[in-house]
C-alpha positions in Angstrom: 147.9 166.7 9.6 146.0 168.1 6.7 142.9 166.0 7.4 142.9 167.3 10.9 143.1 170.9 9.8 140.3 170.4 7.3 138.0 169.0 10.0 138.6 172.0 12.2 137.7 174.5 9.5 134.1 175.8 9.7 132.2 176.6 6.4 131.7 180.3 5.7 128.3 181.9 5.7 128.2 181.9 1.9 129.1 178.2 1.8 126.3 177.5 4.2 123.9 179.4 2.0 125.0 177.5 -1.1 124.2 174.3 0.8 120.8 175.5 1.9 119.9 177.2 -1.4 121.9 175.9 -4.3 120.3 178.5 -6.7 122.6 181.1 -5.1 125.6 179.5 -6.7 124.5 181.0 -10.0 123.8 184.5 -8.4 126.0 184.9 -5.3 124.7 187.3 -2.7 126.1 190.8 -2.1 126.6 189.9 1.5 125.8 187.0 3.9 125.8 186.6 7.7 125.6 183.4 9.7 124.4 183.4 13.3 123.6 180.7 15.8 120.4 181.8 17.5 116.8 182.0 16.3 115.2 185.4 15.9 111.7 184.1 16.5 112.2 181.8 19.5 114.2 183.2 22.3 117.2 181.1 23.3 116.7 178.6 20.5 119.8 177.4 18.8 119.6 177.2 15.1 121.6 178.1 12.0 120.4 181.5 10.8 121.5 183.1 7.5 120.8 186.7 6.6 121.3 187.2 2.9 121.6 190.5 1.1 120.3 189.6 -2.4 120.1 191.8 -5.4 116.9 193.5 -4.2 116.0 192.2 -0.8 117.2 191.0 2.6 116.3 187.3 3.2 116.4 185.4 6.5 116.9 181.6 6.5 116.5 179.5 9.6 117.7 175.9 9.5 117.5 175.8 5.7 114.0 177.4 5.4 113.4 181.0 4.3 111.4 182.8 7.0 111.4 186.4 5.9 112.0 188.6 2.9 112.3 192.4 3.1 112.8 194.5 -0.1 115.8 196.7 0.1 113.7 199.6 -1.2 111.7 199.6 2.0 114.7 199.8 4.3 116.4 202.9 5.8 119.3 201.3 7.5 120.4 198.2 9.4 122.1 198.1 12.9 123.7 195.5 15.1 123.3 195.9 18.9 125.2 193.9 21.5 123.5 192.5 24.5 124.9 190.3 27.4 126.8 187.7 25.5 124.7 188.2 22.4 124.1 190.4 19.3 120.9 191.4 17.5 120.6 192.4 13.9 117.8 195.0 13.4 116.5 196.6 10.2 114.6 199.9 10.3 112.2 200.6 7.5 111.6 204.0 5.9 108.3 204.2 7.9 110.3 203.8 11.2 109.3 200.2 11.9 112.1 198.1 13.6 112.4 194.5 12.3 114.4 191.9 14.2 116.2 189.9 11.6 118.6 187.7 13.5 120.1 186.9 16.9 123.5 185.4 17.6 126.0 184.7 20.4 128.8 187.1 21.1 131.2 185.3 18.7 129.0 186.6 15.8 129.4 190.3 16.8 132.3 191.1 14.5 130.7 189.4 11.5 127.4 191.2 12.2 129.1 194.6 12.4 130.8 193.9 9.0 127.6 192.8 7.5 125.8 195.9 8.7 128.4 198.2 7.2 128.2 196.5 3.8 124.4 196.5 3.7 124.2 200.2 4.8 126.6 201.1 2.0 124.3 199.3 -0.5 121.2 201.1 1.0 122.9 204.5 0.7 123.8 203.8 -3.0 120.2 202.7 -3.7 119.0 206.0 -2.1 121.5 208.0 -4.2 123.4 209.1 -1.0 126.8 207.5 -1.6 129.3 209.4 -3.5 133.0 208.9 -4.5 134.7 205.6 -4.6 133.5 202.9 -2.2 135.2 199.8 -0.9 133.1 196.7 -0.3 135.7 194.9 1.8 134.2 193.7 5.1 137.5 193.2 6.9 140.9 194.9 7.0 143.8 193.2 5.4 145.6 190.5 7.3 149.2 189.4 6.9 149.2 186.4 4.5 151.2 183.2 5.0 153.8 182.8 2.3 155.1 179.3 1.5 158.7 178.7 2.3 159.4 177.6 -1.3 158.0 180.9 -2.7 159.8 182.9 -0.1 163.1 181.2 -1.0 162.7 181.9 -4.7 161.9 185.6 -4.0 165.0 185.8 -1.7 167.1 184.5 -4.6 165.6 187.3 -6.8 166.4 189.8 -4.1 170.0 188.5 -4.1 170.5 189.3 -7.8 172.9 192.2 -7.1 175.1 189.8 -5.2 175.3 187.1 -7.9 178.9 188.0 -8.6 179.9 187.3 -5.0 177.8 184.2 -5.0 179.4 182.9 -8.2 182.9 183.4 -6.7 181.7 181.7 -3.5 180.5 178.6 -5.5 183.9 178.4 -7.4 185.8 178.5 -4.1 183.5 175.8 -2.7 184.2 173.6 -5.7 188.0 174.3 -5.3 187.8 173.5 -1.6 186.0 170.3 -2.3 188.5 169.3 -4.9 191.3 169.9 -2.4 189.5 167.7 0.2 189.3 164.9 -2.4 193.0 165.1 -3.3 194.3 164.7 0.3 193.3 161.0 0.7 194.9 160.2 -2.6 198.2 161.8 -1.4 197.9 159.9 1.9 197.5 156.6 0.0 200.6 157.4 -2.1 202.6 158.3 1.0 201.6 155.1 2.9 202.1 152.6 0.1 205.2 154.1 -1.6 207.1 155.3 1.5 205.8 154.3 5.0 205.0 150.6 4.0 207.9 150.4 1.5 211.0 148.5 2.9 213.2 150.6 0.5 211.8 153.9 1.8 215.1 154.9 3.4 216.6 155.5 -0.1 213.6 157.7 -1.0 213.8 160.3 1.6 213.9 163.2 -0.9 210.7 161.9 -2.5 209.0 161.4 0.9 209.9 165.1 1.7 208.3 166.1 -1.6 205.1 164.2 -0.7 204.9 165.9 2.7 205.5 169.3 1.2 202.8 168.6 -1.4 200.4 167.6 1.4 201.3 170.8 3.2 200.7 172.9 0.1 197.4 171.2 -0.6 196.2 171.8 3.0 197.3 175.4 2.7 195.4 175.9 -0.5 192.3 174.4 1.1 192.6 176.8 4.0 193.0 179.8 1.6 190.0 178.6 -0.5 188.0 178.3 2.7 188.9 181.8 3.8 188.0 183.2 0.4 184.7 181.5 0.2 183.8 182.6 3.7 184.7 186.2 3.0 182.7 186.4 -0.3 179.7 184.6 1.3 179.7 186.8 4.4 179.8 190.0 2.3 177.0 188.7 0.0 174.9 187.4 2.9 175.2 190.6 5.0 174.5 192.9 2.0 171.5 190.8 1.1 170.1 190.8 4.7 170.6 194.6 5.1 168.7 195.1 1.8 166.0 192.7 3.0 165.8 194.5 6.4 165.5 197.8 4.7 162.8 196.5 2.4 160.8 195.2 5.3 161.2 198.4 7.3 160.2 200.5 4.3 157.2 198.2 3.8 156.1 198.7 7.4 156.2 202.4 6.9 154.1 202.1 3.7 151.4 200.2 5.5 148.4 202.1 6.8 148.0 203.0 10.4 145.2 200.4 10.6 147.4 197.7 9.2 150.2 198.5 11.7 147.9 198.7 14.7 146.6 195.2 13.9 150.1 193.9 14.9 151.8 194.2 18.2 155.1 196.1 18.5 156.8 192.9 19.5 155.6 191.1 16.4 156.7 194.0 14.1 160.2 194.1 15.8 160.5 190.4 15.5 159.8 190.5 11.8 162.1 193.5 11.1 165.0 192.4 13.3 164.6 188.9 14.7 163.4 187.1 11.5 165.9 188.9 9.2 168.7 188.2 11.6 167.8 184.5 11.6 167.8 184.6 7.8 171.3 186.2 7.9 172.6 183.5 10.3 171.2 180.8 8.0 172.9 182.3 4.9 176.2 183.1 6.6 176.6 180.2 9.0 174.4 177.3 7.9 174.2 177.6 4.1 178.0 177.4 3.6 178.2 174.2 5.6 175.3 172.7 3.6 177.0 173.7 0.3 180.4 172.4 1.3 179.1 169.1 2.7 176.7 168.6 -0.2 179.4 169.0 -2.8 181.7 166.7 -0.8 178.9 164.1 -0.5 178.3 164.2 -4.2 181.9 163.9 -5.2 182.8 161.1 -2.8 179.6 159.2 -3.8 180.7 159.3 -7.4 184.1 157.9 -6.4 182.7 155.1 -4.3 180.3 154.0 -7.1 183.4 153.9 -9.4 185.3 151.8 -6.9 182.4 149.4 -6.0 178.8 150.3 -6.7 177.5 147.6 -4.3 179.6 149.0 -1.4 178.4 152.6 -2.2 174.8 151.4 -2.2 175.2 149.7 1.2 176.9 152.8 2.7 174.3 155.2 1.3 171.2 153.0 1.9 170.1 154.7 5.1 170.1 158.2 3.5 166.8 157.8 1.5 165.1 156.4 4.6 166.1 159.4 6.7 165.1 161.8 3.9 161.7 160.1 3.8 161.3 160.4 7.6 162.1 164.1 7.5 159.7 164.6 4.6 156.9 163.0 6.5 157.4 165.2 9.6 158.4 168.4 7.8 155.1 170.1 8.4 155.1 169.1 12.1 158.7 170.5 12.6 157.6 173.7 10.9 154.6 174.1 13.2 156.8 173.6 16.2 159.3 176.2 15.0 156.5 178.7 14.2 154.8 178.2 17.6 158.1 178.8 19.4 158.9 181.8 17.4 155.4 183.3 17.9 155.6 182.8 21.6 158.9 184.5 21.6 157.3 187.5 19.8 154.5 187.6 22.4 157.2 187.7 25.1 158.8 190.7 23.3 155.5 192.4 23.2 155.0 192.0 26.9 158.5 193.5 27.5 157.7 196.4 25.2 154.4 197.1 27.0 156.0 197.1 30.4 159.1 199.2 29.5 156.9 201.7 27.6 154.5 202.0 30.5 157.0 201.7 33.3 155.6 204.8 35.0 152.1 203.4 35.1 153.4 200.0 36.4 155.3 201.7 39.2 152.5 204.2 40.0 150.1 201.3 40.7 152.7 199.0 42.3 152.1 196.3 39.6 155.8 195.2 39.4 155.0 191.8 40.8 152.0 191.3 38.6 154.0 192.2 35.4 156.8 189.9 36.6 154.2 187.1 36.9 152.8 187.9 33.4 156.3 187.8 31.9 157.3 184.7 33.7 154.1 183.0 32.6 154.8 183.9 29.0 158.4 182.8 29.3 157.3 179.5 30.8 154.9 178.9 27.9 157.8 179.6 25.5 160.1 177.3 27.6 157.6 174.5 27.4 157.2 174.8 23.6 161.0 174.9 23.3 161.4 171.9 25.6 158.9 169.9 23.5 160.9 170.7 20.4 164.2 169.8 22.1 162.8 166.5 23.4 161.7 165.5 20.0 165.1 166.2 18.5 166.9 164.6 21.4 165.0 161.4 20.7 165.2 161.6 17.0 168.8 162.6 16.4 170.5 159.6 18.1 168.2 157.2 16.2 169.0 158.8 12.9 172.7 158.9 13.7 172.7 155.2 14.5 170.9 154.4 11.3 173.5 156.4 9.4 176.3 154.7 11.2 175.3 151.3 9.9 177.3 152.0 6.8 180.5 152.2 8.9 180.1 148.5 9.9 179.5 147.6 6.3 182.7 149.4 5.4 184.7 147.8 8.2 183.7 144.3 7.0 184.5 145.2 3.4 187.9 146.7 4.1 188.9 144.0 6.6 187.9 141.1 4.3 189.9 142.7 1.4 193.0 143.2 3.5 192.8 139.7 5.0 192.5 138.3 1.4 195.5 140.5 0.4 193.4 142.3 -2.2 193.9 145.8 -0.7 197.0 147.6 0.5 197.2 149.7 3.6 197.3 152.9 1.5 194.2 151.9 -0.4 192.5 151.1 2.9 193.4 154.5 4.2 192.2 156.2 1.1 188.9 154.4 1.1 188.3 154.9 4.8 189.0 158.6 4.4 186.5 158.9 1.6 183.9 156.9 3.6 184.5 159.3 6.5 183.8 162.1 4.0 180.5 160.5 3.4 179.5 160.2 7.0 180.6 163.7 7.9 178.3 165.4 5.4 175.4 163.1 6.2 175.8 163.9 9.9 175.8 167.6 9.1 172.9 167.3 6.7 170.8 165.4 9.3 170.7 168.6 11.3 169.6 170.7 8.2 165.8 170.0 8.5 165.7 171.6 11.9 167.8 174.6 10.8 165.8 174.8 7.6 162.5 174.8 9.5 163.6 177.8 11.6 164.8 179.7 8.5 161.6 178.8 6.6 159.4 180.2 9.3 161.5 183.4 9.3 161.4 183.7 5.5 157.6 183.1 5.5 157.1 185.7 8.1 159.2 188.3 6.4 157.7 187.9 2.9 154.3 187.5 4.4 154.7 191.1 5.8 156.0 192.2 2.4 152.9 190.7 0.8 150.5 192.3 3.3 147.9 194.3 1.3 147.9 198.0 2.0 144.6 199.8 2.7 146.0 203.2 1.7 147.6 203.3 -1.8 148.4 206.2 -4.0 146.4 206.7 -7.2 147.8 205.3 -10.4 147.1 208.7 -12.0 148.0 211.1 -9.1 147.2 214.8 -9.1 149.9 217.0 -7.5 148.5 220.4 -6.6 150.7 223.3 -7.6 149.4 225.5 -4.8 147.3 224.5 -1.8 144.7 227.0 -0.5 143.2 224.8 2.2 139.6 224.5 0.9 138.2 221.3 2.3 135.0 219.6 1.4 133.7 216.5 3.2 131.0 215.0 0.9 128.7 212.5 2.6 131.6 210.7 4.4 131.0 207.5 6.2 133.6 205.4 8.0 134.2 202.6 10.5 137.3 200.8 11.7 137.9 197.3 10.5 135.0 195.0 11.1 133.4 197.4 13.7 130.3 199.5 13.4 130.4 202.8 11.5 131.8 205.7 13.5 130.9 208.5 11.1 127.7 208.5 9.1 127.0 210.7 6.1 129.2 213.7 7.2 129.0 216.7 4.9 131.0 219.9 5.7 132.7 222.7 3.8 135.8 224.4 5.4 136.8 227.5 3.6 140.5 228.5 3.2 141.7 230.1 6.4 138.8 229.0 8.6 139.4 227.8 12.2 137.0 224.9 12.7 136.5 223.5 16.2 135.3 219.9 16.5 133.1 219.4 19.6 131.3 216.4 21.0 131.3 213.7 23.7 134.1 211.1 23.8 133.7 208.5 21.1 131.6 210.4 18.6 134.3 210.4 15.9 136.3 213.7 16.3 139.7 212.1 16.2 138.5 209.7 13.5 137.5 212.7 11.3 141.0 214.1 11.7 142.6 210.8 10.8 140.5 210.8 7.6 141.7 214.4 6.8 145.3 213.2 7.1 144.4 210.1 5.1 145.6 207.7 7.8 142.5 205.8 6.7 140.3 206.0 3.5 136.6 206.7 3.8 134.2 203.9 3.3 131.7 206.1 1.5 131.8 209.6 0.1 134.8 211.7 -0.5 137.1 214.3 1.1 138.4 217.0 -1.3 141.2 219.4 -0.9 140.9 222.4 -3.3 138.5 220.4 -5.4 140.7 217.3 -5.6 139.8 214.0 -4.0 142.6 213.4 -1.4 142.9 209.8 -2.7 144.2 211.3 -6.0 146.9 213.2 -4.2 150.1 211.3 -3.3 150.3 210.7 0.4 153.7 212.4 0.8 152.5 215.4 -1.1 149.3 215.7 0.9 151.0 215.4 4.3 153.7 217.9 3.3 151.0 220.6 3.6 149.6 219.4 6.9 150.9 220.2 10.4 149.8 218.1 13.3 149.8 218.2 17.0 148.1 215.0 18.2 146.6 214.2 21.6 149.4 211.7 22.2 152.6 213.6 21.6 155.6 211.5 20.6 159.1 212.8 20.9 162.0 210.8 19.5 165.1 210.0 21.4 167.5 212.8 20.5 168.0 216.5 21.1 165.4 219.1 21.4 166.7 220.6 18.1 166.3 217.2 16.3 162.7 216.9 17.5 161.8 220.5 16.5 163.3 220.1 13.0 161.9 216.6 12.4 159.5 217.7 9.6 161.9 220.4 8.3 165.5 219.2 8.8 166.9 222.1 6.8 165.2 224.8 8.9 167.3 227.8 9.8 168.1 228.7 13.4 166.0 231.8 13.4 163.0 229.8 12.1 163.4 227.2 14.8 163.6 229.8 17.6 160.7 231.8 16.2 158.5 228.7 16.2 159.6 227.8 19.7 158.7 231.3 20.9 155.3 231.2 19.3 154.7 227.8 21.1 155.9 229.1 24.4 158.8 226.7 24.4 161.8 228.9 24.0 162.0 230.0 27.6 162.2 226.6 29.1 164.4 225.2 26.3 167.2 227.8 26.9 167.1 226.9 30.6 167.9 223.2 29.8 171.5 222.1 30.5 172.5 222.2 26.8 169.7 224.4 25.5 168.4 223.3 22.1 171.1 220.5 22.0 169.8 218.9 25.2 169.2 215.2 24.9 165.6 214.5 26.0 165.6 210.7 26.0 163.1 208.2 24.5 159.6 209.7 24.3 161.0 212.9 25.9 160.8 211.3 29.3 163.0 214.0 30.8 160.5 216.7 30.1 157.1 217.5 31.7 153.9 216.8 29.8 153.4 220.6 29.1 157.0 220.9 27.8 156.5 218.0 25.5 153.3 219.5 24.3 154.9 222.8 23.5 157.7 221.2 21.6 155.2 219.3 19.5 153.3 222.5 18.7 156.6 224.2 17.8 157.4 221.3 15.5 154.1 221.7 13.7 154.4 225.4 13.4 157.9 225.2 12.0 156.5 222.9 9.3 154.5 226.0 8.2 151.6 224.0 6.8 148.6 225.2 4.9 146.4 222.9 7.0 146.9 222.8 10.8 145.4 220.0 12.8 145.2 220.3 16.6 144.0 217.3 18.6 143.8 218.4 22.2 146.9 220.6 21.5 146.7 222.4 24.8 145.4 219.5 27.0 148.7 219.2 29.0 149.2 222.9 29.7 148.5 225.0 32.7 146.1 227.9 32.4 148.8 230.6 32.0 150.8 228.7 29.3 147.6 227.8 27.6 146.6 231.5 27.3 150.1 232.3 25.8 149.7 229.6 23.2 146.1 230.5 22.4 147.3 234.1 21.7 150.0 232.7 19.5 147.7 230.4 17.7 145.2 233.2 17.0 148.0 234.9 15.0 149.3 231.7 13.4 145.9 230.4 12.2 145.4 233.5 10.0 145.6 232.5 6.3 145.8 228.9 7.4 143.0 226.4 7.5 142.8 225.0 11.1 140.8 222.0 12.5 141.0 221.7 16.2 139.6 219.3 18.9 139.4 220.4 22.5 137.4 219.0 25.4 138.1 222.3 27.2 135.5 224.2 25.1 136.8 227.7 26.2 139.9 227.2 24.0 137.6 227.1 20.9 135.8 230.4 21.4 137.9 232.0 18.8 137.0 229.4 16.2 135.3 230.6 13.0 132.8 227.8 13.4 132.1 225.0 15.8 131.0 221.6 14.5 129.2 219.5 17.0 129.3 215.7 16.4 126.8 213.4 18.0 126.1 209.8 17.1 128.7 209.9 14.3 126.7 212.7 12.5 127.0 216.5 12.3 124.4 217.7 14.9 125.1 221.4 15.1 127.2 224.0 13.2 127.8 227.6 14.2 129.8 230.1 16.2 130.0 229.9 20.0 127.4 232.6 20.4 125.0 231.0 17.9 125.2 227.6 19.5 124.7 228.9 23.0 121.5 230.7 21.8 120.2 227.4 20.4 120.5 225.7 23.8 121.3 222.3 22.1 124.1 219.8 22.6 126.9 222.4 22.6 125.0 224.5 25.2 124.7 221.4 27.4 128.4 220.6 27.2 129.4 224.2 28.0 127.0 224.3 31.0 128.3 220.9 32.3 131.9 222.2 32.1 131.0 225.4 33.8 129.4 223.5 36.6 132.4 221.3 37.0 134.7 224.3 37.1 132.5 225.9 39.8 132.5 222.8 41.9 136.3 222.6 41.6 136.7 226.1 42.8 134.5 225.5 45.8 
């Protein structure tokens, strides 16, 4: 299996460079890109390497260096996508465009990451980059954690329950001891009473033996109840703590890290995998411990009686262990594939249920049913493959394990025929041998259950080990008072491995200013807001709040001073009151009502069946879009932030309600720094300044009147909207 995996793995761009130019092993490049098309001959397949060395960009084709361009001569590098292809182009400081490399579409992500890294280096060489810079070309991925490592960490996590676990082990030992005593009592009863011709004179003794057997059985039951109770308490406490740890970790991850996983995958890790771990600890592990202790104790007794007989009975065990050892990785892969397919099915369900209105609006019920059935069929096929393998394997293994029974039958029968063994001894030995086969039959099933639990453990601890893109500073600065003075100092940013969205953004927002962000879709307005809230960290440059880099301010402290109304309003399942007070649970009634009135929400709230206590359902589906928007605005206002962020805050409102809210916002934005996005440009006329973004850069800055006089980008947007309004009226 390992050889097959190694054959599939392709060498990285850097490894290919080391093979083509071994001298780079001593001085590794700052960045390296591998493509599969020639830059000089159209359509020619070849191995192209673009290397960012210490002071130049080098291009290698099929092991030969074909071009060298000094970094000092370059302004920036871009990657442009064509039809099924991508091109890497460098622009010199004199404006000349140099085609460095071509590649098929599969090289697009690597090319974008390479471009971002090289452009950062060029900015630093030009003295344009400021602040702390990250050279990572890709966002963090969830690592795979080995089952052994995950199990050891689970034991460390179980440290608070060691008292319960110790008592559980003691009761397991006591229960095993009781199981070993019962065959001995049975032997005494058979030989001394049942098979004894003088047993009629010993009825009192026989009654004592029966009562002893009853007492021992009762003790065994009580020990079993106690061990089950202690283990259940310990297991459930452990899993609740583990689930809480996983959930807390998910909330600590950055927005980018969370978005890289589907909702189904996250729910599977938080609920499904932790539940599987709980089932293993509470249901499977006790059986393993009990049968393992019993197997050990009986094996010792059998070796004491006749070591040759014990060896013959136990001989198949090492063979079965070896077989499981050989197929362990294969079983784990089957379990992981089945689990992953199940998570994808959950993701499909989440998508359909979340977007049920869209599904029904377009009449796509049948299509979504087919999509889910297809996913379920794929999971079914994987599950059937797994079941078929076990259905073939288990009978074979059980038969191999049962060979020892025939050895025992011959041994006991020959001893009794020769008169060397009594019926009681035969009964005792048979009982002990049965205790051997029962644990072995149970333990044969353990690899399958262990494979499922191992996959769950690996997934859970892999999520806990996922690197976080957004971390608090080791030496944080907590501002005593926030004025709302914001400085964006040459900020550049791009998502993941994609191209840069924002380039060299510099802007100063004074305390109390109302800044409107304007531009076509996709120019980076929402991205800029995400950076202000530190949902992501900048790639280059710095954002400062009152002179402090926001990366030095603890995230919770930073966001405590920010109120947000996003373009996609999310309301939680609960009452109107609970949603309004989400960011300020201790808010007084007068505060809540005042915020609702300012947002134009009070009037419709009091007309709901239960007023502020009305349950609005998941995502607020019982409310209209405008009503949800007004509750979101009231929630932000109640938070009373120093920095207010509005991302299309009035997009879902009618003209009359929008005017009411704009009037309220004009009062509320006083003495509060506000940054707003609105495609309906008329809503931003009262802004102190308008910042027009184009191509990821600041193109224009000024008031509405100033920008209209310039007749630039903003003027064109306003005229286009006026024309659309005029056409709509006609």
